[in-house]
OpenMM code with the backbone's topology and positions (N, CA, C; nanometers):
from openmm import Vec3, app, unit

residues = "MET GLY CYS VAL GLU ALA ARG HIS CYS GLU ILE LEU ALA SER TYR LEU THR PHE PRO GLU CYS ARG GLU PHE ILE ILE SER ARG PHE PRO GLU HIS TYR GLU VAL PRO PRO GLY TYR HIS ILE PHE ASP VAL TYR ILE ILE GLY ILE PRO PRO ILE VAL ILE GLY ILE GLU GLY ASP ASP VAL ILE PHE PRO TYR THR LYS PRO CYS HIS GLY THR PHE ILE LEU ARG ALA GLN GLY ALA ILE GLU GLU ILE ALA ARG LEU ARG ALA THR GLY LYS LYS ILE SER LYS LYS LYS LYS".split()
positions = [
    Vec3(14.2809, 11.1058, 10.6137),
    Vec3(14.2380, 10.9943, 10.6956),
    Vec3(14.3567, 10.9197, 10.7555),
    Vec3(14.4683, 10.9836, 10.7687),
    Vec3(14.5811, 10.9175, 10.8320),
    Vec3(14.6256, 10.7951, 10.7564),
    Vec3(14.6563, 10.6883, 10.8288),
    Vec3(14.7064, 10.5650, 10.7683),
    Vec3(14.6016, 10.4947, 10.6819),
    Vec3(14.4762, 10.5226, 10.7034),
    Vec3(14.3720, 10.4618, 10.6217),
    Vec3(14.3870, 10.5074, 10.4768),
    Vec3(14.4265, 10.6315, 10.4563),
    Vec3(14.4445, 10.6811, 10.3195),
    Vec3(14.5504, 10.6021, 10.2439),
    Vec3(14.6523, 10.5552, 10.3125),
    Vec3(14.7594, 10.4795, 10.2481),
    Vec3(14.7098, 10.3452, 10.1944),
    Vec3(14.5996, 10.2937, 10.2471),
    Vec3(14.5434, 10.1660, 10.2015),
    Vec3(14.4593, 10.1829, 10.0753),
    Vec3(14.4286, 10.3037, 10.0380),
    Vec3(14.3454, 10.3308, 9.9202),
    Vec3(14.2108, 10.2600, 9.9319),
    Vec3(14.1441, 10.2825, 10.0437),
    Vec3(14.0132, 10.2218, 10.0686),
    Vec3(13.9081, 10.2815, 9.9757),
    Vec3(13.8131, 10.1998, 9.9387),
    Vec3(13.6983, 10.2453, 9.8607),
    Vec3(13.5974, 10.3068, 9.9568),
    Vec3(13.5475, 10.4251, 9.9242),
    Vec3(13.4439, 10.4890, 10.0050),
    Vec3(13.3094, 10.4398, 9.9531),
    Vec3(13.2358, 10.3696, 10.0389),
    Vec3(13.1054, 10.3153, 10.0003),
    Vec3(12.9919, 10.4112, 10.0313),
    Vec3(13.0071, 10.4913, 10.1350),
    Vec3(12.9052, 10.5896, 10.1733),
    Vec3(12.9740, 10.6958, 10.2578),
    Vec3(12.9139, 10.8140, 10.2628),
    Vec3(12.9736, 10.9213, 10.3421),
    Vec3(12.8660, 11.0036, 10.4105),
    Vec3(12.9099, 11.0762, 10.5127),
    Vec3(12.8253, 11.1673, 10.5892),
    Vec3(12.7049, 11.0961, 10.6509),
    Vec3(12.7299, 10.9788, 10.7101),
    Vec3(12.6244, 10.9012, 10.7739),
    Vec3(12.6298, 10.9180, 10.9253),
    Vec3(12.5173, 10.8898, 10.9915),
    Vec3(12.5157, 10.8823, 11.1373),
    Vec3(12.5633, 10.7430, 11.1769),
    Vec3(12.5955, 10.7249, 11.3038),
    Vec3(12.6395, 10.5924, 11.3481),
    Vec3(12.5309, 10.4862, 11.3312),
    Vec3(12.4033, 10.5168, 11.3633),
    Vec3(12.2993, 10.4161, 11.3362),
    Vec3(12.2869, 10.3831, 11.1868),
    Vec3(12.3034, 10.4815, 11.1001),
    Vec3(12.2989, 10.4563, 10.9558),
    Vec3(12.4150, 10.3677, 10.9118),
    Vec3(12.5315, 10.3875, 10.9719),
    Vec3(12.6471, 10.3020, 10.9403),
    Vec3(12.6183, 10.1578, 10.9772),
    Vec3(12.5650, 10.1353, 11.0979),
    Vec3(12.5318, 9.9991, 11.1417),
    Vec3(12.4349, 9.9342, 11.0446),
    Vec3(12.3281, 10.0036, 11.0107),
    Vec3(12.2256, 9.9483, 10.9217),
    Vec3(12.2832, 9.9195, 10.7834),
    Vec3(12.3635, 10.0095, 10.7306),
    Vec3(12.4255, 9.9929, 10.5995),
    Vec3(12.5082, 9.8641, 10.5963),
    Vec3(12.5940, 9.8458, 10.6955),
    Vec3(12.6829, 9.7295, 10.6983),
    Vec3(12.6045, 9.6008, 10.7207),
    Vec3(12.5122, 9.6008, 10.8148),
    Vec3(12.4342, 9.4793, 10.8442),
    Vec3(12.3469, 9.4397, 10.7258),
    Vec3(12.2915, 9.5365, 10.6560),
    Vec3(12.1981, 9.5045, 10.5470),
    Vec3(12.2670, 9.4630, 10.4170),
    Vec3(12.3955, 9.4951, 10.4007),
    Vec3(12.4617, 9.4705, 10.2720),
    Vec3(12.5731, 9.3666, 10.2719),
    Vec3(12.6195, 9.3252, 10.3893),
    Vec3(12.7335, 9.2353, 10.3945),
    Vec3(12.7022, 9.1111, 10.4768),
    Vec3(12.7605, 8.9965, 10.4402),
    Vec3(12.7184, 8.8694, 10.4983),
    Vec3(12.7679, 8.8384, 10.6397),
    Vec3(12.8740, 8.9013, 10.6843),
    Vec3(12.9314, 8.8684, 10.8150),
    Vec3(12.9565, 8.9983, 10.8903),
    Vec3(12.9205, 9.0027, 11.0206),
    Vec3(12.9255, 9.1268, 11.0976),
    Vec3(12.9786, 9.1022, 11.2378),
    Vec3(13.0516, 9.1997, 11.2890),
    Vec3(13.1055, 9.1924, 11.4242),
    Vec3(13.0890, 9.3275, 11.4921),
    Vec3(13.0551, 9.3227, 11.6216),
    Vec3(13.0514, 9.4442, 11.7019),
    Vec3(13.1868, 9.4607, 11.7692),
    Vec3(13.2334, 9.5840, 11.7715),
    Vec3(13.3584, 9.6164, 11.8405),
    Vec3(13.3345, 9.7399, 11.9272),
    Vec3(13.4133, 9.7563, 12.0315),
    Vec3(13.3963, 9.8743, 12.1171),
    Vec3(13.4583, 9.9984, 12.0529),
    Vec3(13.4134, 10.1172, 12.0940),
    Vec3(13.4813, 10.2386, 12.0489),
    Vec3(13.6291, 10.2297, 12.0857),
    Vec3(13.7132, 10.2758, 11.9951),
    Vec3(13.8565, 10.2684, 12.0174),
    Vec3(13.9205, 10.1434, 11.9589),
    Vec3(13.8397, 10.0582, 11.8929),
    Vec3(13.8939, 9.9377, 11.8300),
    Vec3(14.0007, 9.9796, 11.7287),
    Vec3(14.1119, 9.9115, 11.7306),
    Vec3(14.2270, 9.9453, 11.6472),
    Vec3(14.2252, 9.8622, 11.5191),
    Vec3(14.2249, 9.9286, 11.4046),
    Vec3(14.2269, 9.8606, 11.2754),
    Vec3(14.3125, 9.9438, 11.1797),
    Vec3(14.4012, 9.8789, 11.1066),
    Vec3(14.4886, 9.9479, 11.0100),
    Vec3(14.5577, 10.0704, 11.0689),
    Vec3(14.6088, 10.0592, 11.1882),
    Vec3(14.6829, 10.1679, 11.2542),
    Vec3(14.5993, 10.2916, 11.2836),
    Vec3(14.4677, 10.2772, 11.2896),
    Vec3(14.3794, 10.3857, 11.3314),
    Vec3(14.2816, 10.3307, 11.4344),
    Vec3(14.2194, 10.4195, 11.5082),
    Vec3(14.1207, 10.3802, 11.6065),
    Vec3(13.9834, 10.4209, 11.5567),
    Vec3(13.8888, 10.3282, 11.5663),
    Vec3(13.7520, 10.3582, 11.5255),
    Vec3(13.6805, 10.4222, 11.6432),
    Vec3(13.6232, 10.5394, 11.6186),
    Vec3(13.5476, 10.6074, 11.7220),
    Vec3(13.4011, 10.6083, 11.6808),
    Vec3(13.3139, 10.6238, 11.7786),
    Vec3(13.1721, 10.6305, 11.7471),
    Vec3(13.0862, 10.5879, 11.8633),
    Vec3(12.9580, 10.5904, 11.8397),
    Vec3(12.8591, 10.5520, 11.9392),
    Vec3(12.8344, 10.4026, 11.9255),
    Vec3(12.8547, 10.3265, 12.0338),
    Vec3(12.8360, 10.1810, 12.0244),
    Vec3(12.6891, 10.1442, 12.0052),
    Vec3(12.6630, 10.0296, 11.9472),
    Vec3(12.7612, 9.9327, 11.9005),
    Vec3(12.8172, 9.9722, 11.7637),
    Vec3(12.9467, 9.9559, 11.7480),
    Vec3(13.0134, 9.9816, 11.6202),
    Vec3(13.0212, 9.8487, 11.5473),
    Vec3(12.9735, 9.8473, 11.4238),
    Vec3(12.9673, 9.7231, 11.3459),
    Vec3(13.0698, 9.7279, 11.2326),
    Vec3(13.1418, 9.6175, 11.2176),
    Vec3(13.2364, 9.5997, 11.1077),
    Vec3(13.1899, 9.4789, 11.0278),
    Vec3(13.1916, 9.4897, 10.8957),
    Vec3(13.1480, 9.3808, 10.8096),
    Vec3(13.2635, 9.3132, 10.7384),
    Vec3(13.2385, 9.1901, 10.6970),
    Vec3(13.3367, 9.1140, 10.6194),
    Vec3(13.2662, 9.0580, 10.4970),
    Vec3(13.3350, 9.0692, 10.3830),
    Vec3(13.2877, 9.0080, 10.2586),
    Vec3(13.4110, 8.9570, 10.1854),
    Vec3(13.4251, 8.8249, 10.1800),
    Vec3(13.5448, 8.7669, 10.1186),
    Vec3(13.6681, 8.8069, 10.1963),
    Vec3(13.7664, 8.8654, 10.1270),
    Vec3(13.8885, 8.9134, 10.1913),
    Vec3(13.8837, 9.0628, 10.2212),
    Vec3(13.7648, 9.1203, 10.2149),
    Vec3(13.7480, 9.2639, 10.2378),
    Vec3(13.6858, 9.2897, 10.3742),
    Vec3(13.7271, 9.3975, 10.4367),
    Vec3(13.6672, 9.4411, 10.5615),
    Vec3(13.5998, 9.5760, 10.5357),
    Vec3(13.4779, 9.5902, 10.5889),
    Vec3(13.3981, 9.7111, 10.5680),
    Vec3(13.3761, 9.7729, 10.7052),
    Vec3(13.4139, 9.8992, 10.7210),
    Vec3(13.4071, 9.9587, 10.8536),
    Vec3(13.3766, 10.1080, 10.8463),
    Vec3(13.3157, 10.1607, 10.9544),
    Vec3(13.2919, 10.3045, 10.9617),
    Vec3(13.4191, 10.3749, 11.0080),
    Vec3(13.4452, 10.4905, 10.9535),
    Vec3(13.5613, 10.5679, 10.9944),
    Vec3(13.5220, 10.7149, 11.0006),
    Vec3(13.5485, 10.7764, 11.1135),
    Vec3(13.5169, 10.9180, 11.1312),
    Vec3(13.6434, 11.0002, 11.1155),
    Vec3(13.6379, 11.0917, 11.0228),
    Vec3(13.7476, 11.1862, 11.0026),
    Vec3(13.7002, 11.3194, 11.0616),
    Vec3(13.7657, 11.3643, 11.1685),
    Vec3(13.7214, 11.4885, 11.2313),
    Vec3(13.7039, 11.6010, 11.1290),
    Vec3(13.5994, 11.6752, 11.1458),
    Vec3(13.5635, 11.7885, 11.0597),
    Vec3(13.5116, 11.7461, 10.9217),
    Vec3(13.5076, 11.6157, 10.8921),
    Vec3(13.4601, 11.5710, 10.7617),
    Vec3(13.3463, 11.4697, 10.7708),
    Vec3(13.3211, 11.4154, 10.8877),
    Vec3(13.2109, 11.3232, 10.9053),
    Vec3(13.2526, 11.1769, 10.9052),
    Vec3(13.1500, 11.0916, 10.9010),
    Vec3(13.1718, 10.9473, 10.9079),
    Vec3(13.1507, 10.8844, 10.7715),
    Vec3(13.2424, 10.7979, 10.7345),
    Vec3(13.2430, 10.7290, 10.6059),
    Vec3(13.2348, 10.5785, 10.6301),
    Vec3(13.1884, 10.5052, 10.5330),
    Vec3(13.1999, 10.3603, 10.5352),
    Vec3(13.3030, 10.3244, 10.4297),
    Vec3(13.4073, 10.2548, 10.4734),
    Vec3(13.5190, 10.2205, 10.3873),
    Vec3(13.5275, 10.0704, 10.3645),
    Vec3(13.5750, 10.0329, 10.2461),
    Vec3(13.6041, 9.8928, 10.2138),
    Vec3(13.7542, 9.8827, 10.1893),
    Vec3(13.8188, 9.7957, 10.2693),
    Vec3(13.9614, 9.7695, 10.2523),
    Vec3(13.9758, 9.6284, 10.1958),
    Vec3(14.0364, 9.6183, 10.0797),
    Vec3(14.0531, 9.4883, 10.0143),
    Vec3(14.1768, 9.4169, 10.0673),
    Vec3(14.1715, 9.2844, 10.0619),
    Vec3(14.2862, 9.2033, 10.1006),
    Vec3(14.3273, 9.2205, 10.2450),
    Vec3(14.2306, 9.2275, 10.3331),
    Vec3(14.2562, 9.2540, 10.4749),
    Vec3(14.2560, 9.1255, 10.5572),
    Vec3(14.3233, 9.0246, 10.5100),
    Vec3(14.3176, 8.8917, 10.5714),
    Vec3(14.3616, 8.8931, 10.7177),
    Vec3(14.4709, 8.9616, 10.7502),
    Vec3(14.5186, 8.9653, 10.8885),
    Vec3(14.4204, 9.0374, 10.9796),
    Vec3(14.3642, 9.1489, 10.9333),
    Vec3(14.2662, 9.2225, 11.0138),
    Vec3(14.1388, 9.1397, 11.0337),
    Vec3(14.0986, 9.0676, 10.9309),
    Vec3(13.9793, 8.9834, 10.9418),
    Vec3(14.0011, 8.8737, 11.0451),
    Vec3(14.1166, 8.8108, 11.0446),
    Vec3(14.1466, 8.7056, 11.1422),
    Vec3(14.1419, 8.7617, 11.2844),
    Vec3(14.1974, 8.8793, 11.3042),
    Vec3(14.1962, 8.9420, 11.4371),
    Vec3(14.0547, 8.9803, 11.4780),
    Vec3(13.9771, 9.0319, 11.3832),
    Vec3(13.8386, 9.0685, 11.4115),
    Vec3(13.7565, 8.9462, 11.4507),
    Vec3(13.7723, 8.8371, 11.3781),
    Vec3(13.6996, 8.7140, 11.4110),
    Vec3(13.7384, 8.6615, 11.5494),
    Vec3(13.8622, 8.6840, 11.5889),
    Vec3(13.9098, 8.6352, 11.7187),
    Vec3(13.8670, 8.7261, 11.8346),
    Vec3(13.8481, 8.8556, 11.8078),
    Vec3(13.8232, 8.9493, 11.9173),
    Vec3(13.6865, 9.0158, 11.9153),
    Vec3(13.6202, 9.0219, 11.8001),
    Vec3(13.4916, 9.0899, 11.7898),
    Vec3(13.3773, 9.0009, 11.8338),
    Vec3(13.2625, 9.0621, 11.8584),
    Vec3(13.1412, 8.9893, 11.8944),
    Vec3(13.0599, 8.9675, 11.7664),
    Vec3(13.0474, 8.8416, 11.7243),
    Vec3(12.9748, 8.8110, 11.6008),
    Vec3(12.8266, 8.8392, 11.6214),
    Vec3(12.7664, 8.9027, 11.5216),
    Vec3(12.6227, 8.9283, 11.5253),
    Vec3(12.5609, 8.8722, 11.3987),
    Vec3(12.4328, 8.8461, 11.4052),
    Vec3(12.3628, 8.7941, 11.2876),
    Vec3(12.2620, 8.8961, 11.2397),
    Vec3(12.2218, 8.8802, 11.1137),
    Vec3(12.1230, 8.9715, 11.0576),
    Vec3(11.9901, 8.9544, 11.1298),
    Vec3(11.9216, 9.0656, 11.1476),
    Vec3(11.7896, 9.0612, 11.2086),
    Vec3(11.6894, 9.0137, 11.1054),
    Vec3(11.6033, 8.9237, 11.1461),
    Vec3(11.5006, 8.8758, 11.0539),
    Vec3(11.3916, 8.9796, 11.0440),
    Vec3(11.3458, 9.0022, 10.9208),
    Vec3(11.2424, 9.1034, 10.8961),
    Vec3(11.1051, 9.0414, 10.8952),
] * unit.nanometer
topology = app.Topology()
chain = topology.addChain("A")
for resn in residues:
    res = topology.addResidue(resn, chain)
    for name in ("N", "CA", "C"):
        topology.addAtom(name, app.Element.getBySymbol(name[0]), res)
């Protein structure tokens, strides 16, 4: 996973579709932002079918990451304070859908 592997991210889910990634993050984490394909995080670019959703919980950032030939994973990076600040400044905040 390139530079993401160096962060020792926790894998929360694997082999998901992009809609499944969005639903997983929105349903389980309190704060969410939409970013465009190609959004740069931790020295990697997030690819996928928009809207791409990134979640925040405390000092952790939760995001989908596609590793070519291996599928799409949802990763949790702990202590991502700088990335969270940038995401809050540049991402489009979304709220949970009421059921």
